[in-house]
C-alpha positions in Angstrom: 27.9 -38.9 -27.3 29.8 -36.3 -28.4 28.5 -33.8 -25.9 29.0 -36.4 -23.2 32.7 -37.0 -24.3 33.5 -33.3 -24.6 32.0 -32.7 -21.2 34.1 -35.3 -19.4 37.3 -34.3 -21.5 36.6 -30.6 -20.1 36.0 -31.9 -16.6 39.4 -34.2 -16.7 41.2 -31.0 -18.1 39.8 -28.6 -15.6 40.6 -31.0 -12.7 44.2 -31.5 -13.9 44.9 -27.8 -14.5 43.3 -26.8 -11.1 44.7 -29.5 -9.1 46.9 -32.4 -10.4 46.6 -35.6 -12.5 46.1 -37.9 -9.5 42.9 -35.7 -8.4 41.1 -37.5 -11.3 39.7 -40.5 -10.1 39.3 -44.0 -11.8 35.7 -43.3 -12.2 35.9 -40.3 -14.3 38.7 -42.0 -16.4 36.5 -44.9 -16.9 33.3 -42.9 -17.9 35.5 -41.0 -20.3 36.7 -44.2 -22.1 33.4 -45.8 -22.1 31.8 -42.8 -23.8 34.7 -42.9 -26.3 34.2 -46.6 -26.9 30.3 -46.0 -27.4 31.0 -43.4 -30.0 33.1 -45.5 -31.9 30.6 -48.4 -31.6 27.8 -46.1 -32.8 29.7 -45.1 -35.8 30.3 -48.7 -36.7 26.9 -50.0 -36.1 24.8 -47.3 -38.0 25.8 -48.4 -41.4 25.1 -51.9 -40.6 21.5 -51.0 -39.2 20.9 -49.0 -42.5 22.0 -52.0 -44.6 19.7 -54.3 -42.7 16.8 -51.8 -43.4 17.7 -51.6 -47.0 17.6 -55.3 -47.3 14.2 -55.5 -45.6 12.7 -52.9 -48.0 14.4 -54.6 -51.1 14.9 -52.3 -54.1 15.0 -48.3 -53.6 15.0 -45.8 -56.1 16.3 -42.5 -55.2 16.0 -39.2 -57.4 17.7 -36.1 -56.3 16.8 -32.7 -58.0 16.1 -29.2 -57.5 13.1 -29.9 -55.4 14.8 -32.2 -53.0 15.2 -36.0 -52.5 12.7 -38.6 -53.4 13.0 -42.4 -52.2 10.7 -44.9 -53.6 10.3 -48.4 -52.4 7.5 -51.2 -52.8 5.8 -50.3 -49.5 6.4 -46.1 -49.2 7.4 -43.1 -50.7 9.5 -40.4 -48.9 10.3 -36.8 -50.1 12.5 -34.4 -48.6 12.6 -30.9 -49.6 
């Protein structure tokens, strides 16, 4: 999403600098606005998804030390170095 938003912003800026603001059509503006709205929605929905996952898995035990991060639940253990 960041890449799409940056590409559309670059395309709009290039069009405005080389031609004029009227040269940017409504489909470009709408695509830019939709990508910005989706980016904001993803930032809001990600924590809610993680919260749902944590509730489903019940109790989590997380240990952080020099060797990495270890997460233990009722059903699985995950280690990241």
